[in-house]
SERO-4910 file (N, C-alpha, C, O; in steps of 0.05 Angstrom, whole numbers):
BEGIN
 pado doro    nc1    nc2    nc3   cac1   cac2   cac3    cc1    cc2    cc3    oc1    oc2    oc3
  Met    A   1161   3044    522   1182   3014    525   1175   3004    504   1152   3001    497
  Met    A   1200   2996    488   1196   2984    462   1194   2954    467   1208   2943    484
  Ala    A   1176   2942    453   1179   2913    448   1197   2891    449   1211   2888    429
  Asp    A   1200   2877    467   1224   2852    466   1230   2841    442   1213   2836    424
  Ala    A   1254   2836    442   1261   2816    422   1252   2794    417   1259   2779    435
  Pro    A   1233   2777    392   1224   2754    394   1246   2735    401   1269   2734    392
  Leu    A   1232   2718    419   1247   2694    426   1248   2673    405   1228   2673    390
  His    A   1268   2654    401   1266   2633    387   1296   2621    387   1315   2625    373
  Thr    A   1293   2605    407   1315   2588    411   1310   2561    409   1287   2557    415
  Ser    A   1324   2539    402   1311   2510    404   1321   2503    431   1342   2511    440
  Met    A   1300   2484    445   1311   2465    467   1298   2443    470   1278   2439    456
  Asp    A   1304   2426    486   1290   2405    491   1269   2411    510   1278   2424    529
  Glu    A   1248   2408    513   1216   2406    527   1221   2394    551   1221   2406    572
  Ser    A   1228   2365    550   1241   2351    570   1248   2356    595   1243   2346    617
  Ser    A   1264   2380    587   1285   2387    607   1270   2409    629   1280   2419    649
  Phe    A   1242   2415    619   1227   2432    635   1206   2420    649   1193   2402    637
  Gln    A   1201   2427    674   1185   2425    698   1151   2432    681   1146   2452    668
  Glu    A   1140   2416    686   1109   2429    683   1106   2455    686   1124   2465    700
  Pro    A   1087   2471    677   1088   2496    687   1066   2502    704   1048   2487    709
  Phe    A   1070   2532    717   1053   2536    738   1033   2566    722   1044   2577    703
  Phe    A   1013   2575    728    997   2598    723    986   2612    748    980   2601    769
  Leu    A    982   2639    741    978   2660    770    953   2668    754    953   2680    733
  Val    A    927   2659    771    899   2666    760    888   2685    781    894   2678    804
  Gly    A    874   2705    778    860   2723    790    851   2748    776    860   2750    753
  Ala    A    833   2769    787    821   2788    777    845   2808    778    861   2812    796
  Glu    A    841   2819    756    866   2846    753    860   2864    781    838   2866    793
  Arg    A    882   2875    786    885   2891    806    883   2874    830    872   2885    849
  Ser    A    890   2853    834    890   2840    854    919   2834    875    922   2823    897
  Gly    A    937   2846    856    964   2843    867    978   2824    853   1002   2822    857
  Thr    A    965   2808    833    989   2789    810   1009   2806    800   1028   2794    790
  Thr    A   1011   2830    800   1043   2841    784   1060   2840    812   1084   2838    808
  Leu    A   1052   2841    835   1071   2843    857   1081   2813    865   1105   2810    872
  Leu    A   1060   2791    863   1073   2767    868   1088   2757    843   1107   2742    847
  Arg    A   1082   2763    819   1092   2755    797   1126   2764    796   1144   2751    786
  Leu    A   1126   2788    808   1157   2800    810   1172   2782    834   1195   2773    830
  Met    A   1159   2781    854   1173   2758    876   1182   2732    866   1204   2723    869
  Ile    A   1162   2720    853   1170   2699    842   1187   2693    825   1202   2673    823
  Asp    A   1184   2723    808   1209   2719    783   1237   2723    792   1256   2721    777
  His    A   1240   2728    819   1264   2733    833   1277   2715    850   1299   2718    861
  His    A   1257   2692    850   1270   2671    859   1290   2656    838   1285   2654    814
  Pro    A   1312   2647    851   1336   2639    828   1326   2616    816   1340   2615    796
  Gln    A   1308   2594    814   1303   2573    799   1276   2578    787   1266   2559    775
  Ile    A   1259   2604    788   1234   2609    772   1238   2631    752   1251   2651    757
  Arg    A   1223   2625    726   1225   2650    708   1189   2655    714   1174   2636    720
  Phe    A   1180   2680    712   1158   2684    717   1155   2716    707   1148   2734    722
  Arg    A   1159   2717    690   1161   2741    672   1129   2757    662   1119   2780    665
  Phe    A   1121   2737    649   1092   2746    634   1073   2745    650   1068   2727    666
  Glu    A   1056   2775    642   1029   2777    660   1010   2777    632   1004   2799    624
  Ser    A   1003   2759    621    991   2766    587    966   2744    580    968   2720    582
  Asn    A    942   2759    574    919   2745    565    925   2728    541    917   2705    539
  Phe    A    945   2744    519    950   2738    494    952   2702    497    945   2686    480
  Leu    A    960   2698    515    967   2665    516    942   2645    510    945   2622    504
  Val    A    915   2659    515    895   2637    519    878   2657    503    856   2647    500
  Asp    A    878   2679    493    855   2695    480    853   2688    445    833   2694    433
  Tyr    A    869   2679    436    862   2666    407    854   2640    407    845   2632    386
  Leu    A    855   2622    428    844   2596    424    815   2593    413    797   2607    421
  Thr    A    812   2577    397    785   2579    395    764   2566    417    772   2557    439
  Ala    A    736   2566    409    722   2560    436    732   2534    451    738   2531    475
  Asp    A    731   2511    424    741   2488    438    768   2482    437    776   2459    432
  Gly    A    783   2503    442    810   2494    450    831   2486    423    853   2477    430
  Asn    A    825   2489    399    841   2489    381    852   2519    364    840   2540    360
  Asp    A    872   2511    359    887   2540    341    870   2555    321    856   2544    303
  Pro    A    870   2578    324    857   2596    306    868   2595    281    890   2586    277
  Asp    A    846   2609    256    861   2614    236    886   2628    231    888   2651    240
  Pro    A    906   2618    217    927   2635    224    925   2661    214    937   2678    228
  Ala    A    912   2670    189    913   2693    184    896   2712    199    902   2736    203
  Val    A    871   2701    206    855   2721    229    880   2721    250    882   2744    260
  Leu    A    894   2707    258    910   2706    282    928   2727    274    928   2746    290
  Gln    A    946   2730    253    964   2746    250    961   2771    246    980   2787    248
  Lys    A    933   2779    238    921   2809    241    911   2816    266    906   2840    270
  Ala    A    907   2798    283    896   2802    307    928   2807    324    930   2828    335
  Leu    A    943   2796    324    968   2796    342    982   2825    334    994   2837    353
  Glu    A    982   2837    304    990   2860    304    983   2883    317   1000   2899    325
  Ile    A    959   2885    321    950   2901    347    939   2893    374    923   2907    387
  Asp    A    949   2872    380    950   2859    405    973   2875    434    996   2867    436
  Arg    A    965   2892    450    983   2905    457   1001   2891    478   1023   2902    483
  Gly    A    994   2866    491   1009   2848    508   1025   2835    494   1046   2829    506
  Ala    A   1023   2824    460   1039   2807    447   1051   2829    439   1074   2824    446
  Arg    A   1052   2852    428   1068   2865    416   1091   2874    445   1115   2871    444
  Leu    A   1083   2880    460   1102   2894    482   1120   2867    486   1144   2875    487
  His    A   1119   2844    489   1131   2820    496   1142   2808    473   1159   2790    477
  Gly    A   1137   2813    452   1156   2802    421   1143   2777    420   1158   2759    413
  Phe    A   1114   2769    426   1102   2741    415   1097   2743    391   1088   2765    384
  Glu    A   1101   2723    371   1094   2721    338   1091   2689    334   1099   2672    350
  Val    A   1083   2686    316   1075   2656    313   1089   2654    282   1078   2667    265
  Arg    A   1103   2644    278   1123   2628    256   1112   2619    234   1098   2599    238
  Glu    A   1114   2627    211   1096   2610    190   1095   2585    189   1117   2575    186
  Gly    A   1078   2570    190   1076   2538    188   1078   2523    216   1081   2499    220
  His    A   1075   2544    235   1079   2538    267   1048   2540    280   1035   2560    276
  Gly    A   1040   2524    291   1009   2525    303   1014   2547    327   1037   2554    332
  Tyr    A    994   2555    342    992   2581    362    990   2571    384    993   2587    403
  Lys    A    983   2536    393    990   2529    416   1021   2526    420   1034   2535    439
  Ser    A   1033   2510    396   1061   2501    399   1083   2528    401   1107   2525    407
  Glu    A   1070   2553    396   1083   2571    391   1080   2586    424   1097   2604    429
  Val    A   1061   2580    443   1062   2591    462   1083   2574    479   1104   2583    487
  Arg    A   1074   2552    482   1103   2534    491   1128   2545    486   1145   2551    502
  His    A   1130   2547    456   1158   2556    451   1167   2581    464   1189   2585    476
  Phe    A   1147   2598    460   1155   2621    475   1162   2623    501   1181   2635    508
  Leu    A   1147   2610    515   1148   2609    543   1177   2595    553   1194   2605    568
  Gln    A   1177   2571    540   1202   2556    547   1228   2571    540   1247   2572    556
  Thr    A   1228   2583    513   1255   2597    499   1262   2610    528   1282   2603    541
  Asp    A   1244   2629    537   1252   2655    551   1259   2645    586   1271   2658    604
  Ala    A   1247   2621    587   1262   2606    615   1292   2601    609   1312   2610    620
  His    A   1288   2577    580   1315   2573    579   1342   2596    577   1365   2589    583
  Gln    A   1334   2626    565   1350   2637    567   1360   2650    592   1380   2664    597
  Gln    A   1341   2641    608   1352   2650    635   1368   2637    655   1382   2644    674
  Gly    A   1360   2607    641   1368   2586    652   1359   2571    679   1371   2561    698
  Lys    A   1332   2575    671   1316   2564    692   1295   2547    685   1279   2557    669
  Ser    A   1290   2522    691   1272   2496    688   1249   2503    692   1232   2498    674
  Leu    A   1241   2514    713   1210   2521    724   1201   2552    710   1219   2568    708
  Phe    A   1174   2559    703   1165   2577    690   1139   2576    688   1127   2555    682
  Gly    A   1124   2608    694   1103   2606    691   1088   2633    680   1103   2645    664
  Ala    A   1067   2645    683   1054   2662    672   1033   2668    685   1021   2649    696
  Ala    A   1022   2694    687    999   2701    697    972   2709    676    974   2725    657
  Leu    A    948   2695    683    924   2706    670    903   2718    686    900   2714    710
  His    A    889   2732    671    866   2746    676    842   2736    669    823   2745    683
  Arg    A    835   2717    648    812   2702    637    817   2685    630    839   2675    635
  Arg    A    798   2670    612    805   2642    604    818   2622    619    833   2607    608
  Phe    A    812   2621    647    838   2607    660    838   2574    652    858   2560    653
  Ala    A    819   2568    645    821   2539    640    825   2529    614    828   2505    609
  Asp    A    826   2551    594    837   2546    568    868   2544    564    879   2538    542
  Ile    A    881   2548    586    916   2542    587    911   2506    586    927   2494    572
  Leu    A    893   2494    597    897   2470    596    902   2451    567    917   2432    563
  His    A    884   2466    552    889   2460    525    917   2463    517    922   2450    497
  Ile    A    934   2476    526    967   2480    517    979   2469    536   1001   2462    529
  Tyr    A    974   2463    562    988   2449    582    967   2436    600    954   2448    618
  Pro    A    966   2409    594    943   2400    601    947   2396    634    928   2390    649
  Asn    A    971   2399    643    978   2382    673    989   2405    690   1001   2402    711
  Ala    A    982   2438    674    993   2457    695    982   2460    725    959   2454    731
  Arg    A    999   2470    742    986   2475    758    981   2504    764    985   2519    745
  Phe    A    973   2515    787    949   2544    790    958   2556    812    957   2543    833
  Leu    A    967   2576    815    960   2593    843    941   2612    836    943   2626    815
  Asn    A    919   2613    856    900   2632    858    902   2654    875    899   2650    899
  Leu    A    908   2678    868    913   2696    883    886   2717    888    876   2726    868
  Ile    A    873   2725    913    845   2732    912    851   2755    935    862   2752    957
  Arg    A    839   2780    922    843   2799    941    811   2808    950    791   2796    942
  Asp    A    811   2828    967    781   2835    980    773   2853    958    789   2870    951
  Pro    A    746   2851    945    737   2861    922    734   2892    932    737   2911    916
  Arg    A    729   2895    959    726   2921    964    751   2941    963    750   2966    964
  Asp    A    774   2925    960    801   2943    945    808   2938    925    826   2953    917
  Val    A    798   2919    907    797   2912    880    785   2931    869    800   2947    858
  Ala    A    759   2936    868    740   2961    858    751   2986    852    751   2994    829
  Pro    A    763   3003    876    771   3023    875    795   3025    854    795   3043    837
  Ser    A    813   3009    856    839   3002    839    826   3000    812    838   3016    797
  Val    A    810   2989    801    802   2985    777    793   3003    759    798   3003    735
  Ile    A    776   3024    775    766   3045    775    791   3068    766    790   3082    745
  Ala    A    804   3068    780    830   3086    777    849   3081    747    862   3096    733
  Met    A    844   3054    746    855   3044    723    838   3053    695    844   3049    671
  Gly    A    813   3067    706    794   3074    676    780   3048    662    768   3050    640
  Trp    A    785   3021    679    770   3000    661    738   2997    677    724   2978    670
  Ser    A    729   3014    693    705   3017    704    695   3045    708    713   3062    711
  Gly    A    675   3053    710    670   3074    713    645   3077    746    638   3098    757
  Asn    A    639   3055    753    631   3059    787    641   3030    796    651   3012    782
  Thr    A    635   3029    829    648   3006    841    623   2984    832    633   2962    833
  Trp    A    599   2983    826    584   2962    818    597   2944    797    602   2920    799
  His    A    602   2963    770    616   2942    744    645   2933    752    656   2914    740
  Ala    A    657   2947    772    685   2945    776    681   2919    797    700   2903    796
  Ser    A    664   2913    812    667   2887    821    656   2869    808    662   2846    816
  Lys    A    635   2871    782    643   2849    764    660   2836    754    656   2815    743
  Leu    A    684   2847    757    710   2838    743    718   2822    764    721   2799    756
  Trp    A    722   2827    790    721   2808    813    706   2784    813    713   2762    823
  Leu    A    687   2789    803    663   2770    807    668   2741    790    668   2718    797
  Asn    A    672   2756    762    675   2738    739    704   2723    745    707   2700    737
  Ala    A    722   2735    757    745   2721    763    744   2698    778    755   2676    774
  Gln    A    726   2705    802    728   2684    823    708   2661    815    709   2638    825
  Gln    A    691   2667    798    672   2638    794    691   2622    772    696   2598    775
  Glu    A    702   2639    750    717   2623    734    739   2608    746    745   2585    737
  Ala    A    752   2620    767    766   2605    787    760   2582    802    775   2562    802
  Gln    A    738   2582    816    725   2562    821    719   2540    810    724   2518    819
  Ala    A    707   2546    787    702   2523    768    725   2506    760    725   2482    758
  Leu    A    747   2525    754    766   2510    747    781   2498    774    785   2474    771
  Cys    A    788   2505    792    793   2490    816    774   2470    824    785   2451    837
  Asp    A    750   2468    820    736   2446    829    735   2419    808    724   2397    811
  Ser    A    752   2428    786    764   2408    762    781   2390    769    783   2366    762
  Leu    A    798   2407    785    831   2402    788    839   2380    813    823   2379    831
  Pro    A    855   2368    813    864   2348    836    872   2369    858    872   2392    850
  Ala    A    877   2366    882    885   2387    901    912   2391    907    921   2403    926
  Asp    A    926   2378    886    957   2386    894    962   2398    865    985   2398    856
  Arg    A    942   2409    850    948   2423    825    937   2453    828    931   2468    809
  Trp    A    934   2460    862    919   2481    863    927   2497    893    931   2488    916
  His    A    929   2520    884    944   2534    913    924   2564    925    934   2587    920
  Asn    A    909   2563    935    897   2588    944    917   2612    962    931   2601    979
  Leu    A    920   2636    961    930   2651    971    916   2685    977    901   2693    960
  Arg    A    920   2695    991    909   2722    996    929   2745    994    951   2743   1004
  Phe    A    921   2769    977    939   2784    972    940   2799   1003    961   2810   1010
  Glu    A    922   2800   1016    925   2805   1049    953   2797   1064    970   2813   1074
  Asp    A    954   2761   1063    967   2756   1071    998   2759   1062   1018   2759   1076
  Leu    A    997   2764   1033   1028   2770   1015   1039   2795   1030   1063   2798   1035
  Val    A   1019   2814   1036   1029   2843   1044   1042   2839   1074   1064   2847   1081
  Cys    A   1024   2824   1088   1030   2827   1114   1048   2803   1130   1062   2807   1149
  Lys    A   1045   2787   1121   1060   2759   1126   1077   2743   1092   1075   2720   1085
  Pro    A   1092   2764   1077   1103   2756   1059   1121   2734   1059   1121   2718   1040
  Val    A   1138   2730   1080   1161   2705   1079   1148   2675   1083   1155   2653   1075
  Glu    A   1123   2683   1103   1106   2653   1110   1092   2647   1079   1089   2625   1068
  Thr    A   1084   2672   1070   1059   2669   1050   1080   2657   1018   1070   2644   1000
  Leu    A   1102   2665   1018   1117   2659    996   1133   2632   1002   1149   2622    986
  Thr    A   1128   2623   1026   1145   2599   1035   1124   2576   1025   1128   2555   1013
  Ala    A   1105   2583   1032   1077   2562   1026   1075   2566    992   1069   2544    982
  Val    A   1077   2583    975   1079   2590    949   1099   2570    935   1093   2556    915
  Ser    A   1128   2572    950   1153   2558    940   1143   2526    944   1145   2510    926
  Glu    A   1134   2520    965   1132   2485    969   1113   2480    947   1116   2460    933
  Phe    A   1091   2499    943   1070   2484    929   1087   2480    895   1082   2462    879
  Leu    A   1104   2499    893   1118   2499    862   1147   2478    873   1167   2474    860
  Gly    A   1143   2472    888   1167   2445    891   1199   2456    899   1220   2443    895
  Cys    A   1200   2480    909   1220   2498    914   1222   2501    943   1204   2490    956
  Glu    A   1242   2513    956   1251   2532    981   1250   2553    977   1258   2563    956
  Phe    A   1236   2567    998   1232   2599    996   1268   2606    999   1286   2598   1014
  Asp    A   1267   2627    977   1288   2645    980   1293   2668    980   1285   2682    961
  Pro    A   1310   2681   1006   1309   2709   1004   1304   2728    979   1290   2748    978
  Ala    A   1315   2720    964   1313   2734    936   1292   2747    926   1290   2767    911
  Met    A   1273   2730    940   1241   2737    923   1231   2763    936   1214   2778    927
  Leu    A   1241   2766    953   1242   2796    970   1258   2820    958   1252   2843    964
  Ser    A   1274   2815    944   1293   2838    934   1284   2853    910   1295   2874    902
  Tyr    A   1264   2843    900   1253   2856    876   1247   2885    875   1241   2895    853
  Pro    A   1247   2903    900   1250   2928    899   1277   2936    885   1277   2956    871
  Asp    A   1296   2924    888   1324   2932    884   1329   2939    853   1348   2953    845
  Asp    A   1310   2927    835   1306   2931    805   1283   2935    798   1282   2933    773
  Thr    A   1263   2939    807   1232   2946    799   1226   2977    810   1240   2990    826
  Thr    A   1201   2985    798   1190   3009    812   1169   2997    833   1149   3010    837
  Tyr    A   1171   2975    846   1155   2964    863   1161   2968    895   1179   2953    901
  Pro    A   1153   2983    914   1158   2980    937   1165   2954    950   1164   2934    935
  Ala    A   1172   2949    978   1175   2923    990   1139   2921   1003   1123   2940   1004
  Pro    A   1134   2900   1009   1105   2894   1020   1102   2909   1041   1119   2914   1059
  Asp    A   1077   2919   1038   1067   2943   1055   1041   2934   1067   1022   2933   1051
  Ala    A   1037   2927   1095   1016   2919   1100    990   2936   1105    967   2928   1110
  Ser    A   1000   2963   1101    976   2983   1096    962   2981   1080    942   2996   1081
  Ala    A    966   2964   1060    954   2958   1034    929   2939   1035    915   2934   1016
  Ser    A    927   2929   1059    906   2914   1068    885   2927   1075    888   2942   1095
  Glu    A    861   2925   1064    831   2937   1082    840   2966   1079    842   2979   1099
  Arg    A    846   2977   1055    849   3005   1054    810   3013   1045    802   3037   1043
  Trp    A    798   2997   1042    775   3007   1036    757   3016   1060    737   3030   1061
  Arg    A    773   3003   1082    756   3012   1111    758   3041   1119    738   3051   1129
  Lys    A    780   3053   1116    790   3082   1115    774   3094   1090    757   3111   1096
  Asn    A    776   3089   1063    776   3105   1049    744   3098   1030    735   3112   1012
  Met    A    737   3084   1036    708   3077   1013    682   3082   1031    675   3074   1053
  Pro    A    669   3103   1010    643   3112   1025    621   3092   1027    616   3077   1007
  Ala    A    607   3091   1049    585   3074   1054    569   3060   1029    564   3035   1027
  Ile    A    562   3079   1010    545   3075    979    561   3050    968    552   3027    964
  Asn    A    594   3061    963    607   3036    948    614   3011    956    615   2992    940
  Ile    A    619   3008    988    607   2987   1001    587   2969    991    589   2946    983
  Gln    A    568   2985    992    545   2972    994    536   2958    960    521   2939    957
  Leu    A    547   2971    941    543   2968    916    567   2944    910    563   2929    891
  Val    A    588   2941    924    609   2922    920    595   2896    925    593   2879    908
  Glu    A    582   2893    960    575   2880    972    552   2864    958    550   2840    961
  Ala    A    536   2879    943    510   2876    929    517   2861    904    503   2842    896
  Cys    A    542   2868    890    544   2850    873    559   2834    871    563   2827    848
  Val    A    576   2821    892    583   2801    896    567   2784    910    569   2761    900
  Gly    A    557   2785    923    536   2769    940    550   2750    961    569   2759    973
  Asp    A    541   2729    964    553   2707    976    581   2699    964    590   2679    976
  Trp    A    595   2707    944    622   2705    938    642   2719    960    665   2711    963
  Leu    A    633   2740    973    645   2763    988    657   2736   1010    681   2730   1011
  Gln    A    640   2725   1022    649   2700   1046    658   2679   1038    676   2668   1052
  Lys    A    650   2667   1013    664   2647   1001    701   2647    996    720   2631   1000
  Ala    A    697   2676    985    731   2679    988    744   2685   1015    769   2688   1017
  Gly    A    731   2687   1031    738   2686   1068    738   2715   1077    749   2720   1098
  Tyr    A    723   2740   1058    716   2758   1072    692   2759   1086    672   2745   1079
  Glu    A    692   2778   1107    666   2783   1122    655   2806   1108    669   2820   1094
  Pro    A    626   2812   1114    610   2835   1106    617   2859   1119    630   2852   1138
  Ser    A    615   2884   1118    622   2902   1127    603   2914   1150    613   2930   1167
  Gly    A    578   2907   1150    560   2908   1169    542   2933   1163    523   2941   1177
  Glu    A    550   2944   1137    532   2963   1123    507   2952   1112    508   2930   1100
  Thr    A    484   2966   1115    460   2958   1110    452   2940   1078    453   2952   1056
  Pro    A    447   2917   1081    452   2906   1052    429   2924   1032    406   2933   1035
  Arg    A    446   2925   1011    433   2937    990    417   2926    964    433   2911    952
  Lys    A    399   2927    954    386   2912    931    382   2929    901    364   2945    899
  Ile    A    396   2926    886    399   2943    859    372   2928    841    370   2904    834
  Asn    A    356   2944    836    334   2937    816    337   2941    789    358   2954    784
  Gly    A    324   2934    769    330   2937    741    336   2967    735    353   2973    719
  Met    A    322   2986    749    326   3014    733    357   3025    741    373   3037    726
  Gln    A    361   3014    773    386   3027    779    410   3010    761    431   3021    756
  Lys    A    406   2992    756    425   2968    744    429   2992    708    451   3000    698
  Trp    A    406   2997    699    412   3010    678    426   3038    681    439   3048    663
  His    A    421   3048    704    431   3074    713    462   3065    713    478   3074    696
  Leu    A    467   3048    730    492   3039    737    507   3036    703    530   3045    703
  Gly    A    499   3029    684    510   3018    662    514   3040    647    530   3035    629
  Ile    A    502   3068    648    499   3091    637    527   3106    642    544   3117    628
  Gln    A    523   3098    677    546   3116    686    577   3100    681    598   3111    682
  Asn    A    574   3076    676    599   3062    676    606   3066    643    630   3073    639
  Arg    A    596   3064    628    597   3080    600    610   3109    596    628   3117    581
  Ile    A    596   3121    613    605   3149    615    632   3158    627    645   3177    620
  Gly    A    638   3135    652    663   3142    667    684   3133    651    706   3145    651
  Arg    A    680   3110    636    703   3096    619    714   3120    601    735   3131    604
  Phe    A    692   3126    580    698   3146    562    707   3173    574    718   3187    557
  Arg    A    704   3184    599    721   3205    608    741   3204    612    757   3223    608
  Phe    A    750   3180    620    780   3173    633    794   3174    611    814   3189    610
  Arg    A    783   3155    586    799   3152    563    806   3180    548    826   3185    535
  Ala    A    783   3197    554    790   3221    540    811   3240    547    825   3252    532
  Arg    A    810   3241    578    833   3248    593    854   3239    584    873   3254    580
  Arg    A    855   3219    580    881   3198    582    891   3205    550    915   3211    547
  Phe    A    882   3205    536    882   3198    500    879   3223    486    892   3230    466
  Gly    A    864   3235    497    844   3260    477    831   3262    463    833   3252    440
  Phe    A    804   3280    475    780   3274    464    781   3262    433    778   3238    429
  Phe    A    785   3278    416    790   3268    385    797   3248    381    782   3236    365
  Thr    A    822   3232    391    830   3208    388    815   3191    391    808   3178    371
  Val    A    803   3183    420    785   3171    428    759   3171    414    748   3149    411
  Val    A    746   3192    405    721   3201    384    724   3178    359    708   3160    353
  Ser    A    752   3187    346    752   3181    321    763   3151    321    762   3137    300
  Tyr    A    773   3142    343    781   3110    343    751   3104    344    745   3096    322
  Ala    A    726   3105    363    706   3098    361    687   3095    337    672   3076    333
  Val    A    691   3114    323    675   3127    290    689   3108    276    676   3089    267
  Ser    A    716   3108    270    725   3088    250    723   3059    261    729   3043    244
  Ser    A    717   3049    285    706   3020    287    687   3016    279    681   2998    263
  Arg    A    670   3036    290    635   3033    280    635   3034    245    618   3019    235
  Leu    A    651   3049    227    646   3046    210    661   3027    187    657   3027    162
  Gly    A    679   3011    202    695   2993    193    724   3001    178    737   2991    160
  Leu    A    727   3022    191    751   3036    178    783   3016    192    800   3025    208
  Glu    A    783   2996    183    804   2982    197    830   2999    202    834   3006    226
  Lys    A    852   3007    179    863   3015    178    871   3042    200    892   3042    212
  Ser    A    854   3059    201    843   3081    211    845   3077    240    860   3089    255
  Ala    A    825   3056    250    817   3051    271    845   3036    287    851   3044    310
  Asn    A    863   3013    274    887   3006    278    909   3026    286    928   3022    302
  Arg    A    903   3047    275    930   3058    280    922   3083    298    940   3097    307
  Leu    A    897   3088    303    891   3105    327    898   3080    352    912   3088    371
  Leu    A    891   3058    353    886   3043    371    921   3031    383    928   3023    405
  Leu    A    937   3034    360    965   3027    371    973   3059    375    997   3056    382
  Lys    A    971   3078    375    975   3106    381    968   3103    407    985   3112    422
  Met    A    948   3093    420    935   3091    448    957   3075    469    967   3080    490
  Gln    A    958   3053    452    973   3033    460   1006   3045    477   1016   3041    499
  Ala    A   1013   3057    456   1040   3071    461   1039   3090    477   1058   3093    491
  His    A   1020   3105    479   1020   3117    509   1013   3103    534   1021   3110    556
  Glu    A    998   3082    530    997   3065    554   1022   3054    562   1027   3054    586
  Asn    A   1037   3046    548   1064   3034    548   1076   3050    562   1084   3043    584
  Ser    A   1082   3075    553   1095   3097    569   1093   3100    599   1112   3108    613
  Leu    A   1077   3096    606   1065   3098    632   1065   3069    647   1055   3070    670
  Leu    A   1073   3046    638   1085   3021    655   1104   3031    680   1125   3045    679
  Arg    A   1091   3020    701   1114   3020    721   1137   3009    719   1153   3011    738
***
């Protein structure tokens, strides 16, 4: 897939409604929901990209321009979507320009994007932003994370879900109720019209049947209720115990009941073993996908500070990942 052309078109910021952002753990169904919302006639919801906040400093300021430029050259999301920072322009202003230009080109005044980390930092760019928080059962999220090669076992895969939940809750607690809307993946696939109606009302629109037309021009199928609670049929008991041990009481905080499996406590030695297993699993996945030589060469180049060599290999791996996009 080729990178989109840079978006540079002038527009009046006052013509746009305050944007919204979809937050949640990766593999929670955020792409599915994003496609649904993007098919609403009034809403542009194209981007699922962490680069929108990744380069803000810890206190929410613009990064050093030279450092940012080098980082963006190897940022997969930024390159894929054609995001760049023009000379003399700040990072935060360019994020606003990027999103608003894209919406303007589609003739839409309401827009948003999806984030999987640093949720609160988007407030440094859009102080009055609203948020959709999509939650999925971590016992279904964990196997999907492993299938993507991001974790080597369910314990570490569950940490991604837990971190997202904790971050989302902290942000929710800091905002007025009218700027936050929770929804569950299970409701999205089992009751799509009802769930999307509530989402539309939160965003200030009416539900439009076009939101369910996304299978016509994407590779994603129509909502399938069988995608809900797959873990009950497919997940071994030991993996259920690992997920529930990792997330603890956050499972019920998110609205999900314990499985009934015997609770499992993970001691220090077991955590160490799970950490080794996680690293080995991730390496094996990357070696299968990109080739053993490429992965090892990248690791060695990075460790030795051979920046040009490491970047060349990284871009090669990113190109392969892009070719696998649905």
